[in-house]
C-alpha positions as a Markdown table, in Angstrom:
| # | Residue | x | y | z |
|---|---|---|---|---|
| 1 | Met | -15.3 | -9.1 | 42.7 |
| 2 | Glu | -14.5 | -10.2 | 46.2 |
| 3 | Asp | -13.1 | -6.7 | 47.0 |
| 4 | Asn | -16.2 | -5.0 | 45.7 |
| 5 | Leu | -18.5 | -7.3 | 47.7 |
| 6 | Thr | -16.6 | -6.6 | 50.9 |
| 7 | Tyr | -16.6 | -2.9 | 50.2 |
| 8 | His | -20.4 | -2.8 | 49.7 |
| 9 | Lys | -21.1 | -5.1 | 52.6 |
| 10 | Tyr | -19.2 | -2.7 | 54.9 |
| 11 | Trp | -21.1 | 0.4 | 53.6 |
| 12 | Gln | -24.4 | -1.3 | 53.6 |
| 13 | Lys | -23.9 | -2.1 | 57.3 |
| 14 | Ala | -22.9 | 1.5 | 57.9 |
| 15 | Val | -26.1 | 2.8 | 56.2 |
| 16 | Val | -28.2 | 0.6 | 58.6 |
| 17 | Gln | -26.2 | 1.8 | 61.6 |
| 18 | His | -26.2 | 5.5 | 60.6 |
| 19 | Ala | -29.3 | 5.8 | 58.5 |
| 20 | Glu | -30.1 | 9.4 | 59.2 |
| 21 | Tyr | -26.5 | 10.5 | 58.4 |
| 22 | Phe | -26.7 | 8.8 | 55.0 |
| 23 | Arg | -30.2 | 10.1 | 54.3 |
| 24 | Lys | -28.7 | 13.6 | 54.6 |
| 25 | Lys | -26.0 | 12.6 | 52.1 |
| 26 | Asn | -28.7 | 11.4 | 49.7 |
| 27 | Lys | -29.6 | 15.0 | 48.8 |
| 28 | Trp | -26.2 | 15.2 | 47.2 |
| 29 | Val | -26.9 | 11.9 | 45.4 |
| 30 | Ala | -30.0 | 13.5 | 44.0 |
| 31 | Met | -28.0 | 16.5 | 42.8 |
| 32 | Ala | -25.4 | 14.3 | 41.2 |
| 33 | Arg | -28.1 | 12.5 | 39.3 |
| 34 | Glu | -29.6 | 15.8 | 38.2 |
| 35 | Ile | -26.2 | 16.9 | 36.8 |
| 36 | Asn | -25.8 | 13.5 | 35.1 |
| 37 | Thr | -29.3 | 13.8 | 33.5 |
| 38 | Leu | -28.5 | 17.3 | 32.2 |
| 39 | Val | -25.1 | 16.2 | 30.8 |
| 40 | Thr | -26.7 | 13.2 | 29.1 |
| 41 | Asn | -29.5 | 15.4 | 27.6 |
| 42 | Asn | -27.1 | 18.2 | 26.5 |
| 43 | Gly | -28.6 | 20.6 | 29.1 |
| 44 | Pro | -27.5 | 24.2 | 29.6 |
| 45 | Ala | -23.8 | 24.4 | 30.2 |
| 46 | Asp | -24.2 | 27.2 | 32.7 |
| 47 | Glu | -26.7 | 25.3 | 34.8 |
| 48 | Ile | -24.5 | 22.2 | 34.8 |
| 49 | Ala | -21.5 | 24.2 | 35.9 |
| 50 | Met | -23.5 | 25.9 | 38.6 |
| 51 | Leu | -24.9 | 22.7 | 40.0 |
| 52 | Arg | -21.5 | 21.0 | 39.8 |
| 53 | Gln | -19.9 | 23.9 | 41.8 |
| 54 | Gln | -22.6 | 23.7 | 44.4 |
| 55 | Leu | -22.1 | 20.0 | 44.8 |
| 56 | Ile | -18.3 | 20.3 | 45.0 |
| 57 | Glu | -18.6 | 23.1 | 47.7 |
| 58 | Asn | -20.9 | 20.9 | 49.8 |
| 59 | Met | -18.8 | 17.7 | 49.4 |
| 60 | Thr | -15.2 | 19.2 | 49.9 |
| 61 | Leu | -15.6 | 20.0 | 53.6 |
| 62 | Phe | -12.8 | 20.4 | 56.0 |
| 63 | Lys | -12.8 | 20.3 | 59.8 |
| 64 | Pro | -9.5 | 21.3 | 61.6 |
| 65 | Thr | -8.1 | 18.5 | 63.8 |
| 66 | Pro | -7.5 | 19.8 | 67.4 |
| 67 | Asp | -4.0 | 20.3 | 68.6 |
| 68 | Leu | -2.3 | 20.3 | 65.2 |
| 69 | His | -0.1 | 23.3 | 64.4 |
| 70 | Thr | 2.6 | 24.2 | 62.0 |
| 71 | Ser | 6.2 | 25.1 | 62.8 |
| 72 | Asn | 8.6 | 27.2 | 60.9 |
| 73 | Ile | 11.3 | 25.4 | 58.9 |
| 74 | Glu | 14.8 | 26.8 | 59.1 |
| 75 | Gly | 15.5 | 28.7 | 55.9 |
| 76 | Gly | 11.8 | 29.3 | 55.3 |
| 77 | Gly | 8.6 | 27.3 | 54.9 |
| 78 | Leu | 6.3 | 25.4 | 57.2 |
| 79 | Val | 6.1 | 21.9 | 58.6 |
| 80 | Leu | 3.0 | 20.2 | 60.1 |
| 81 | Pro | 4.1 | 17.6 | 62.7 |
| 82 | Val | 1.5 | 14.8 | 63.0 |
| 83 | Thr | 1.9 | 12.0 | 65.6 |
| 84 | Val | -0.3 | 8.9 | 65.0 |
| 85 | Cys | -0.6 | 6.1 | 67.6 |
| 86 | Thr | -0.7 | 2.5 | 66.2 |
| 87 | Asp | -0.6 | -1.1 | 67.4 |
| 88 | Ile | 0.6 | -2.4 | 64.0 |
| 89 | Glu | 3.8 | -4.2 | 64.5 |
| 90 | Asp | 4.8 | -4.5 | 60.8 |
| 91 | Leu | 7.5 | -1.9 | 60.6 |
| 92 | Ala | 7.9 | -2.4 | 56.8 |
| 93 | Phe | 4.2 | -1.5 | 56.3 |
| 94 | Leu | 4.5 | 1.5 | 58.5 |
| 95 | Gln | 7.4 | 2.7 | 56.5 |
| 96 | Val | 5.5 | 2.3 | 53.3 |
| 97 | Phe | 2.6 | 4.3 | 54.8 |
| 98 | Leu | 5.0 | 7.1 | 55.9 |
| 99 | Glu | 6.6 | 7.2 | 52.4 |
| 100 | Gly | 3.1 | 7.3 | 50.8 |
| 101 | Val | 2.2 | 10.4 | 52.9 |
| 102 | Gln | 5.6 | 12.0 | 52.1 |
| 103 | Glu | 5.1 | 11.4 | 48.4 |
| 104 | Ala | 1.5 | 12.6 | 48.3 |
| 105 | Phe | 1.8 | 15.6 | 50.6 |
| 106 | Ser | 5.3 | 16.9 | 51.2 |
| 107 | Leu | 6.6 | 16.1 | 47.7 |
| 108 | Ser | 3.6 | 17.3 | 45.8 |
| 109 | Thr | 4.0 | 20.2 | 43.4 |
| 110 | Ala | 1.6 | 22.3 | 45.4 |
| 111 | Ala | 3.4 | 21.7 | 48.7 |
| 112 | Arg | 6.8 | 22.4 | 47.3 |
| 113 | Ala | 5.6 | 25.6 | 45.8 |
| 114 | Lys | 4.5 | 26.8 | 49.2 |
| 115 | Gln | 7.5 | 25.3 | 51.0 |
| 116 | Phe | 5.1 | 23.1 | 53.1 |
| 117 | Ala | 5.7 | 19.6 | 54.5 |
| 118 | Val | 3.9 | 17.1 | 56.7 |
| 119 | Asp | 6.1 | 15.3 | 59.3 |
| 120 | Leu | 4.4 | 12.0 | 60.2 |
| 121 | Lys | 5.7 | 10.1 | 63.2 |
| 122 | Trp | 4.4 | 6.9 | 64.8 |
| 123 | Arg | 3.8 | 6.3 | 68.5 |
| 124 | Phe | 3.6 | 2.5 | 69.0 |
| 125 | Ile | 1.2 | 1.1 | 71.6 |
| 126 | Ser | 1.7 | -2.6 | 72.3 |
| 127 | Ala | -1.2 | -5.1 | 72.3 |
| 128 | Asp | -0.4 | -5.9 | 75.9 |
| 129 | Thr | -1.0 | -2.2 | 76.8 |
| 130 | Leu | -4.3 | -2.2 | 75.0 |
| 131 | Tyr | -5.4 | -5.5 | 76.5 |
| 132 | Pro | -3.7 | -5.9 | 79.9 |
| 133 | Val | -6.0 | -8.8 | 80.9 |
| 134 | Gly | -5.2 | -10.8 | 77.7 |
| 135 | Val | -4.7 | -10.1 | 74.0 |
| 136 | Pro | -7.6 | -11.5 | 71.8 |
| 137 | Asn | -6.7 | -14.7 | 70.0 |
| 138 | His | -5.7 | -14.4 | 66.3 |
| 139 | Gly | -8.9 | -14.3 | 64.2 |
| 140 | Thr | -11.1 | -13.1 | 66.9 |
| 141 | Lys | -13.7 | -10.6 | 65.7 |
| 142 | Ile | -13.4 | -7.4 | 67.7 |
| 143 | Asn | -15.6 | -4.4 | 68.1 |
| 144 | Met | -13.6 | -1.7 | 66.3 |
| 145 | Asp | -15.2 | 1.2 | 68.0 |
| 146 | Ala | -14.5 | -0.3 | 71.4 |
| 147 | His | -10.9 | -1.1 | 70.3 |
| 148 | Arg | -10.4 | 2.5 | 69.3 |
| 149 | Thr | -11.2 | 3.6 | 72.9 |
| 150 | Leu | -8.4 | 1.5 | 74.3 |
| 151 | Phe | -5.6 | 3.7 | 72.9 |
| 152 | Pro | -4.5 | 5.9 | 75.8 |
| 153 | Asp | -4.2 | 9.6 | 75.2 |
| 154 | Cys | -4.2 | 9.2 | 71.4 |
| 155 | Pro | -6.1 | 11.8 | 69.4 |
| 156 | Leu | -5.1 | 10.1 | 66.1 |
| 157 | Val | -5.0 | 6.3 | 65.6 |
| 158 | Leu | -4.1 | 3.8 | 62.9 |
| 159 | Thr | -5.1 | 0.3 | 63.6 |
| 160 | Thr | -6.4 | -2.8 | 61.8 |
| 161 | Gly | -9.0 | -5.5 | 62.1 |
| 162 | Asp | -12.0 | -4.1 | 60.2 |
| 163 | Ser | -13.7 | -5.6 | 57.2 |
| 164 | Ser | -12.8 | -2.7 | 54.9 |
| 165 | His | -10.6 | 0.4 | 55.0 |
| 166 | Asn | -12.3 | 3.4 | 56.4 |
| 167 | Ala | -11.4 | 6.6 | 58.4 |
| 168 | Leu | -13.1 | 9.1 | 60.7 |
| 169 | Val | -12.1 | 12.7 | 60.1 |
| 170 | Gly | -9.7 | 13.9 | 62.8 |
| 171 | Ser | -9.8 | 10.6 | 64.7 |
| 172 | Arg | -8.7 | 7.3 | 63.3 |
| 173 | Ile | -8.0 | 5.0 | 60.4 |
| 174 | Phe | -9.3 | 1.4 | 60.4 |
| 175 | Leu | -7.6 | -0.9 | 57.9 |
| 176 | Gly | -9.3 | -4.0 | 56.5 |
| 177 | Thr | -7.8 | -7.2 | 55.1 |
| 178 | Arg | -7.6 | -6.4 | 51.3 |
| 179 | Pro | -4.5 | -4.9 | 49.7 |
| 180 | Val | -4.1 | -1.2 | 49.9 |
| 181 | Ser | -1.9 | 1.2 | 47.8 |
| 182 | Arg | 0.3 | 4.0 | 49.1 |
| 183 | Arg | -2.0 | 6.6 | 47.5 |
| 184 | Thr | -5.0 | 5.1 | 49.2 |
| 185 | Leu | -3.1 | 5.2 | 52.5 |
| 186 | Ala | -2.3 | 8.9 | 51.9 |
| 187 | His | -6.0 | 9.5 | 51.1 |
| 188 | Glu | -7.0 | 8.0 | 54.4 |
| 189 | Phe | -4.3 | 10.0 | 56.2 |
| 190 | Gly | -5.9 | 13.1 | 54.6 |
| 191 | His | -8.9 | 12.4 | 56.8 |
| 192 | Leu | -6.8 | 12.6 | 59.9 |
| 193 | Leu | -5.8 | 16.1 | 58.8 |
| 194 | Gly | -9.4 | 17.2 | 58.6 |
| 195 | Phe | -10.5 | 16.5 | 55.0 |
| 196 | Glu | -13.8 | 14.8 | 54.1 |
| 197 | Asp | -14.1 | 12.6 | 51.0 |
| 198 | Ala | -14.7 | 14.7 | 47.9 |
| 199 | Tyr | -17.2 | 12.3 | 46.4 |
| 200 | Val | -20.8 | 11.4 | 46.8 |
| 201 | Arg | -21.9 | 8.3 | 48.8 |
| 202 | Gly | -25.5 | 7.6 | 49.5 |
| 203 | Phe | -28.0 | 4.7 | 49.1 |
| 204 | Asp | -31.1 | 3.5 | 47.2 |
| 205 | Gly | -33.7 | 1.4 | 49.0 |
| 206 | Glu | -34.5 | 1.4 | 52.7 |
| 207 | Pro | -32.7 | -0.1 | 55.7 |
| 208 | Gly | -34.8 | -2.9 | 56.9 |
| 209 | Gly | -36.8 | -3.0 | 53.7 |
| 210 | Pro | -37.5 | -6.3 | 51.7 |
| 211 | Tyr | -34.7 | -5.5 | 49.3 |
| 212 | Gly | -32.2 | -3.8 | 51.7 |
| 213 | Val | -30.1 | -0.9 | 50.4 |
| 214 | Val | -27.7 | -0.4 | 47.5 |
| 215 | Ile | -24.7 | 1.8 | 47.9 |
| 216 | Val | -24.5 | 4.7 | 45.4 |
| 217 | Glu | -21.3 | 6.6 | 44.7 |
| 218 | Trp | -20.2 | 9.4 | 42.4 |
| 219 | Thr | -16.5 | 10.0 | 42.0 |
| 220 | Gly | -14.5 | 12.4 | 39.8 |
| 221 | Leu | -16.1 | 15.6 | 41.2 |
| 222 | Thr | -12.6 | 16.8 | 41.9 |
| 223 | Asp | -9.3 | 15.6 | 40.6 |
| 224 | Asp | -7.4 | 15.9 | 43.9 |
| 225 | Leu | -6.4 | 13.2 | 46.4 |
| 226 | Met | -9.6 | 13.4 | 48.4 |
| 227 | Gly | -11.8 | 13.1 | 45.3 |
| 228 | Asn | -9.7 | 10.5 | 43.5 |
| 229 | Ser | -7.5 | 8.3 | 45.7 |
| 230 | Gly | -6.3 | 6.4 | 42.7 |
| 231 | Ser | -4.6 | 9.1 | 40.7 |
| 232 | Gly | -5.5 | 12.4 | 42.4 |
| 233 | Glu | -2.8 | 14.8 | 43.7 |
| 234 | Val | -2.7 | 17.0 | 46.7 |
| 235 | Ser | -3.9 | 20.2 | 45.3 |
| 236 | Glu | -2.9 | 23.8 | 45.8 |
| 237 | Ala | -6.3 | 24.3 | 47.5 |
| 238 | Met | -5.6 | 21.4 | 49.9 |
| 239 | Val | -2.2 | 22.8 | 50.9 |
| 240 | Ser | -3.7 | 26.3 | 51.3 |
| 241 | Thr | -6.4 | 24.9 | 53.5 |
| 242 | Leu | -3.9 | 23.2 | 55.8 |
| 243 | Ile | -1.7 | 26.3 | 56.1 |
| 244 | Thr | -4.7 | 28.5 | 56.9 |
| 245 | Ala | -6.1 | 26.0 | 59.4 |
| 246 | Tyr | -2.8 | 25.3 | 61.3 |
| 247 | Glu | -0.4 | 28.1 | 60.7 |
| 248 | Gly | 0.4 | 30.1 | 63.9 |
| 249 | Met | -1.8 | 27.9 | 66.1 |
| 250 | Ala | 0.1 | 27.8 | 69.5 |
| 251 | Glu | 0.9 | 24.4 | 71.0 |
| 252 | Glu | -0.9 | 24.0 | 74.3 |
């Protein structure tokens, strides 16, 4: 229960801060509800399939991350090197994260079939570098967006200190305090590669209204890692998207 309360508290705050963004997402909530009503009432199968496909196409978006490019592997195949800056000092955790990415991406059936791999490397940035005039005391609440700007010359960042796990496509991962699985870490890493979440998130109510907002989510639209971080796999479509986006892009 505590995890769910923390999760909803984070997204309720996000809705207030980015109300217009989430209002745009609410049209997909409406479509998901329409699909659910049709399914419940045994509506026309072709209409349900059409609406579901439209929803999936609008939710499974991809935006290439600048400066990523594949390299040829000796003997055939492609590797996508990805360097992520982090101030996390727990080397055991970073190793678990790396192994989670390897298992989900490089060792997936889809990646092996296409001889494709992701090579994740860490670039450690010390707290003293981030805060040369004094590191915040343990337990101090920090502004995460301001904290993100402190990483020098780091397009991709993994850091901690937020109330809940979240990521920004092609930019950063903020970790919260609750436990996180390898597969969820791999899902968040997928955002760094350019993938959006493949599920619907919107809200009921009104920011600033007497009853506030209630977060609304629909999952299970796709069975891949970005649609189901619990048991979804990196799909053939995801691997093909990465190869198409980053193959042959020259390093500047």
